[in-house]
C-alpha positions, 0 to 999 in steps of 0.5 A: 494527518487529518484529525476528527475525520471519524471516531476510531474504535477503542484500541486503535491508535491514530498512527495506524490510520493510513490515508495514502497508498504506502510506498511498498505497495508501488514496489510490489506492483512494480516487481509483479509487472517486471516478473510478468514481463520477464516471463513473457520475454524469455519464452 
């Protein structure tokens, strides 16, 4: 994690700063695309 990038407001710990896309975001996109594909195939 890069430090001293910018000052955090009071009450926000350093662990809550994300600089990369979370893996669950990719999982949710994959589920959404797969559900649309299934809807189109099963018509």
